C-alpha positions as CSV (number, residue, x, y, z in Angstrom):
1,M,-15.8,12.9,-3.7
2,A,-14.6,9.4,-4.6
3,Y,-12.1,7.4,-2.6
4,V,-9.2,6.5,-4.8
5,V,-6.6,3.7,-4.4
6,T,-3.5,3.2,-6.5
7,A,-1.8,-0.2,-6.1
8,K,1.6,-0.9,-7.7
9,W,2.4,-4.6,-7.8
10,T,5.8,-5.9,-8.8
11,A,5.9,-9.6,-9.6
12,K,8.8,-11.8,-8.6
13,E,11.1,-12.7,-11.5
14,G,9.3,-15.2,-13.7
15,Q,6.0,-14.8,-11.9
16,E,4.5,-12.0,-14.0
17,G,2.2,-14.5,-15.8
18,V,0.8,-15.6,-12.5
19,V,0.1,-12.0,-11.4
20,A,-1.4,-11.1,-14.8
21,A,-3.7,-14.2,-14.7
22,A,-4.8,-13.4,-11.2
23,L,-5.6,-9.7,-12.1
24,A,-7.5,-10.9,-15.2
25,K,-9.7,-13.0,-13.0
26,L,-10.1,-10.3,-10.4
27,A,-11.1,-7.5,-12.8
28,G,-14.6,-8.6,-13.7
29,P,-15.9,-9.2,-10.2
30,S,-14.2,-6.1,-8.9
31,Q,-15.7,-3.9,-11.6
32,A,-19.2,-5.3,-10.8
33,E,-19.0,-4.3,-7.1
34,A,-21.8,-2.0,-6.1
35,G,-19.4,0.6,-4.5
36,M,-16.9,0.5,-7.4
37,L,-16.8,3.5,-9.7
38,L,-13.7,2.6,-11.7
39,Y,-11.3,-0.3,-11.7
40,Q,-8.6,0.1,-14.3
41,L,-5.6,-2.3,-14.8
42,H,-2.3,-1.0,-16.2
43,R,1.0,-2.8,-17.1
44,D,4.4,-1.1,-17.5
45,P,5.4,-1.3,-21.2
46,E,9.1,-1.4,-20.3
47,N,8.9,-3.8,-17.4
48,S,6.3,-6.5,-17.7
49,R,6.7,-7.4,-14.0
50,V,5.1,-4.1,-12.9
51,F,1.3,-3.6,-12.7
52,L,-0.6,-0.6,-11.6
53,I,-4.2,-0.8,-10.5
54,Y,-6.3,2.4,-10.3
55,E,-9.5,2.1,-8.3
56,Q,-12.2,4.6,-7.5
57,Y,-14.9,3.8,-4.9
58,R,-17.9,5.7,-3.6
59,S,-16.3,5.6,-0.1
60,Q,-13.6,4.1,2.0
61,A,-16.1,1.6,3.4
62,D,-16.6,0.3,-0.2
63,Y,-12.9,-0.1,-0.6
64,E,-12.8,-2.1,2.6
65,L,-15.6,-4.3,1.3
66,H,-13.6,-4.9,-1.8
67,G,-10.6,-6.1,0.3
68,A,-12.8,-8.5,2.2
69,S,-14.6,-9.8,-0.9
70,P,-14.3,-13.5,-1.8
71,H,-12.9,-12.7,-5.3
72,F,-10.2,-10.4,-3.8
73,Q,-9.3,-13.0,-1.2
74,Q,-9.1,-15.8,-3.8
75,F,-7.4,-14.0,-6.7
76,G,-5.6,-11.2,-5.0
77,V,-4.5,-12.6,-1.6
78,G,-4.5,-16.3,-2.6
79,E,-3.0,-16.2,-6.1
80,A,-1.3,-12.8,-6.8
81,F,0.2,-11.9,-3.4
82,P,2.5,-15.0,-3.1
83,A,3.9,-14.1,-6.6
84,L,4.7,-10.5,-5.7
85,E,8.1,-9.1,-4.9
86,S,6.6,-5.8,-3.7
87,R,3.2,-4.2,-3.2
88,E,2.7,-0.4,-2.7
89,R,-0.6,1.4,-2.2
90,G,-1.6,5.1,-2.2
91,F,-4.9,6.5,-0.9
92,Y,-6.5,9.7,-2.2
93,E,-9.8,11.5,-2.6
94,T,-10.9,13.1,-5.9
95,W,-10.6,16.8,-5.9
96,D,-13.3,18.8,-7.6
97,V,-11.8,22.0,-8.8
């Protein structure tokens, strides 16, 4: 089973470019993490302020390492978070049926 995280980020009015740029810088290093299985960015085609990040990790511990990583701290916490109106997360496990 994989540990799955969905993150929905809504940028403050006029800050969508800041969030998009931060996510673009965050994507490469995140995708290269040893415990990362999938890191996929999405943007709402009807509301450019809304971003969805779909992430799959080998384990919850790998997700926690991602959150503590220098690139997440710099580009996520340092650059994107101040430009967000809201941030929602969901946590799941893959279900092999």
